[in-house]
C-alpha positions in Angstrom: -154.6 -47.5 69.4 -151.3 -48.9 68.0 -150.7 -45.9 65.9 -151.0 -43.5 68.8 -148.8 -45.6 71.0 -146.1 -46.1 68.3 -144.0 -43.2 69.6 -143.7 -41.8 66.1 -144.3 -38.1 65.4 -147.7 -38.4 63.7 -150.0 -35.5 62.8 -153.5 -36.8 63.5 -154.9 -34.2 61.1 -153.1 -35.9 58.2 -153.9 -39.5 59.3 -156.4 -41.7 57.4 -157.4 -45.1 58.7 -159.4 -47.5 56.6 -160.7 -51.1 56.8 -161.1 -52.3 53.2 -163.1 -49.6 51.4 -164.4 -48.1 54.7 -162.8 -45.0 56.1 -162.8 -45.1 59.9 -160.9 -41.9 60.8 -159.7 -38.8 58.9 -158.4 -35.4 59.9 -158.2 -36.3 63.6 -161.7 -37.6 64.1 -164.1 -40.4 63.2 -165.0 -40.2 59.5 -168.3 -38.4 59.0 -169.8 -41.2 56.9 -168.6 -44.1 59.2 -171.1 -46.9 59.3 -170.3 -49.3 62.1 -172.8 -51.9 60.8 -171.1 -52.2 57.4 -167.7 -52.3 59.0 -168.8 -55.1 61.4 -170.0 -57.1 58.3 -166.6 -56.5 56.6 -164.8 -57.7 59.7 -166.4 -61.1 59.3 -164.6 -61.7 56.0 -161.7 -64.2 55.8 -159.3 -61.5 54.6 -159.2 -57.9 55.9 -157.2 -55.0 54.5 -156.1 -52.4 57.1 -154.8 -49.2 55.6 -153.0 -46.6 57.7 -152.0 -43.5 55.7 -149.8 -41.1 57.6 -149.6 -38.7 54.6 -145.9 -38.0 55.5 -144.3 -39.2 52.3 -144.4 -41.9 49.6 -143.0 -45.0 51.3 -145.2 -48.0 51.8 -145.1 -51.1 53.9 -147.2 -54.2 53.5 -147.6 -56.8 56.2 -149.4 -60.1 56.4 -150.5 -61.7 59.6 -152.7 -64.6 60.8 -156.0 -65.1 62.6 -155.9 -64.0 66.2 -157.3 -66.2 69.1 -160.5 -65.3 70.7 -158.7 -64.4 74.0 -156.4 -62.0 72.1 -159.4 -60.2 70.6 -161.2 -60.0 73.9 -158.2 -58.5 75.7 -157.7 -55.9 73.0 -161.3 -55.1 72.5 -161.8 -54.5 76.2 -160.5 -50.9 76.1 -163.4 -49.9 73.9 -166.1 -51.0 76.4 
């Protein structure tokens, strides 16, 4: 959601989004081998890697953050329901 609302000129057909080793989206749609149960298990880990590849060049950016509160997660997960 944040990628689309960033205001940047992003080509969704070049975009790849991954959580750890699991590809979530590629070429403008949900990845064909996406397995939500495996991703849910991965999300229980203490450390989660989120990779957003725009395929627009060679620059990289790395960011570290902290655990979010339960209220924060509830508010941001609500759009999916």
